NUFI-559657 format. One line per 3 residues: number of its first residue (from 1); for each residue y, z, x of C-alpha. Coordinates in Angstrom, 3 decimals. Last residue first. Layout:
N
NUM	Y,Z,X | ...
REM end
This chain:
182
182	52.982,-107.839,16.036 | 53.684,-107.866,12.310 | 57.120,-107.607,10.738
179	58.767,-109.561,13.515 | 62.163,-108.207,14.583 | 65.219,-110.468,14.641
176	64.917,-111.603,11.007 | 67.398,-109.285,9.339 | 70.153,-107.839,11.539
173	70.388,-104.050,11.252 | 67.677,-103.366,13.857 | 69.171,-105.839,16.317
170	72.674,-104.454,15.872 | 71.471,-100.859,16.324 | 69.448,-101.728,19.434
167	72.536,-103.389,20.912 | 74.674,-100.334,20.169 | 72.086,-97.943,21.598
164	71.812,-99.986,24.802 | 75.598,-100.070,25.236 | 75.753,-96.341,24.505
161	73.126,-95.528,27.105 | 74.723,-97.737,29.767 | 78.190,-96.195,29.770
158	77.932,-94.938,33.331 | 81.652,-95.456,34.100 | 80.788,-97.980,36.830
155	79.073,-100.226,34.335 | 76.994,-102.900,36.060 | 75.325,-105.728,34.197
152	72.085,-107.076,35.655 | 69.902,-104.945,33.365 | 71.513,-105.999,30.088
149	69.204,-108.697,28.726 | 66.050,-107.377,30.402 | 66.752,-103.835,29.202
146	67.348,-105.045,25.655 | 64.118,-107.058,25.675 | 62.163,-104.136,27.107
143	63.447,-101.798,24.405 | 62.635,-104.343,21.696 | 59.022,-105.164,22.604
140	57.475,-102.427,20.412 | 59.458,-103.781,17.462 | 57.773,-107.168,17.767
137	59.952,-110.093,18.737 | 61.879,-112.766,16.841 | 62.200,-116.212,18.473
134	65.174,-118.281,17.326 | 67.214,-115.381,15.938 | 65.940,-113.253,18.835
131	67.438,-115.679,21.347 | 70.804,-115.568,19.554 | 70.729,-111.766,19.508
128	69.998,-111.658,23.239 | 72.774,-114.157,23.949 | 75.263,-111.961,22.105
125	74.067,-108.901,24.032 | 74.712,-110.647,27.355 | 78.129,-111.941,26.255
122	79.244,-108.540,24.970 | 77.941,-106.812,28.131 | 79.942,-109.186,30.304
119	83.102,-108.651,28.278 | 82.553,-104.857,28.371 | 82.561,-104.376,32.142
116	86.247,-103.441,32.355 | 86.165,-101.410,29.173 | 87.432,-98.167,30.752
113	85.075,-96.052,28.651 | 82.702,-98.334,26.817 | 80.002,-97.904,24.226
110	81.933,-95.833,21.730 | 78.982,-96.475,19.389 | 81.139,-97.874,16.583
107	83.201,-99.919,19.019 | 80.160,-101.442,20.731 | 78.650,-102.106,17.305
104	81.750,-104.026,16.206 | 81.724,-106.158,19.358 | 78.038,-106.944,18.885
101	78.454,-107.789,15.183 | 81.332,-110.125,16.061 | 84.785,-108.779,15.319
98	86.716,-109.962,12.293 | 90.391,-110.557,12.962 | 93.013,-110.978,10.255
95	95.562,-113.682,11.047 | 96.040,-114.761,7.443 | 94.104,-117.999,7.998
92	91.121,-116.068,9.387 | 90.504,-114.950,12.966 | 86.942,-114.760,14.277
89	85.680,-112.617,17.146 | 83.220,-114.152,19.592 | 85.380,-116.725,21.387
86	87.540,-114.308,23.380 | 84.446,-113.064,25.216 | 84.055,-116.510,26.717
83	82.017,-119.439,25.474 | 81.517,-122.641,27.425 | 80.491,-126.154,26.458
80	80.022,-128.412,29.490 | 81.650,-131.654,30.602 | 82.830,-130.146,33.895
77	81.520,-126.586,34.152 | 80.378,-126.916,37.779 | 83.953,-128.085,38.423
74	85.247,-124.548,37.913 | 83.313,-123.261,40.907 | 80.782,-120.524,40.336
71	81.069,-117.247,42.238 | 83.525,-115.355,40.017 | 82.412,-117.214,36.885
68	78.917,-115.732,36.769 | 76.988,-117.916,34.327 | 75.155,-116.516,31.311
65	72.790,-118.933,29.630 | 72.371,-120.931,26.461 | 69.612,-123.085,25.048
62	70.094,-125.685,22.348 | 69.033,-128.581,24.573 | 72.688,-129.691,24.764
59	73.370,-126.576,26.822 | 75.682,-123.730,25.827 | 77.217,-121.999,28.838
56	78.121,-118.363,28.275 | 80.712,-116.683,30.471 | 80.088,-113.899,32.933
53	82.874,-112.111,34.779 | 81.785,-108.487,34.335 | 78.425,-109.539,35.838
50	78.458,-106.786,38.518 | 76.765,-108.734,41.338 | 78.422,-112.137,41.372
47	80.404,-111.455,44.552 | 83.951,-111.030,43.223 | 83.091,-107.413,42.406
44	84.905,-107.053,39.108 | 86.875,-110.130,38.138 | 86.908,-109.730,34.390
41	86.383,-112.246,31.604 | 88.933,-111.484,28.896 | 91.766,-113.295,30.660
38	91.717,-116.612,28.816 | 95.122,-118.069,29.716 | 93.833,-121.689,29.993
35	94.877,-122.614,33.534 | 95.397,-119.277,35.292 | 92.838,-116.896,33.809
32	90.046,-119.297,32.877 | 90.574,-121.423,35.985 | 90.596,-118.321,38.178
29	87.331,-117.146,36.628 | 85.900,-120.620,37.173 | 86.383,-120.452,40.934
26	88.640,-123.088,42.461 | 86.685,-124.999,45.103 | 88.410,-128.302,44.472
23	91.837,-127.719,42.968 | 92.131,-128.614,39.281 | 93.729,-131.724,37.811
20	93.185,-131.355,34.086 | 91.105,-133.666,31.906 | 91.403,-131.645,30.008
17	90.587,-128.835,27.641 | 88.629,-129.058,24.384 | 88.570,-126.031,22.083
14	85.253,-124.828,20.635 | 85.373,-121.549,22.586 | 85.834,-123.501,25.805
11	85.110,-127.228,25.903 | 85.325,-129.022,29.218 | 87.344,-131.503,31.231
8	88.090,-131.167,34.946 | 89.820,-133.766,37.125 | 89.599,-133.254,40.878
5	92.141,-131.758,43.238 | 92.815,-131.724,46.984 | 95.589,-129.347,47.922
2	98.495,-131.061,49.615 | 99.698,-130.731,53.180
REM end
């Protein structure tokens, strides 16, 4: 008996993959780990609750969203542009790595303990910053915006306060994300 496959082609972190023959029903997290060796997204609960597995899907409309890869089949992503936690840091020609502002802030604030949930928090905070670049908010709306962006992410080590502080710090240090006048 053979496993039924379908071709899958997509772009992940600006690199095109496929078409590859991928088993029908394969979850995206398994595709990321087993087919393209991107293991930064974590399989936490396997039920879409903890959000450690999220990847970012960039739509042609210019919008982006988090998608839970543990409960979403790989073929849902066919033809789409996807970003994983591995795509945020930049490596120069010499091999030196520059972390994204979110990643750097998480380090500076000691935001994580075990780090298992961190990829999901990085993606959520990255999307928040991108939304604020397009549509800045008033300072009095910031706490609510951070809570809304991070509220679905579970940290079993109770690192929430430091994640929130790090995101607030990045927003406050990044020009143009907060409106001067409400």
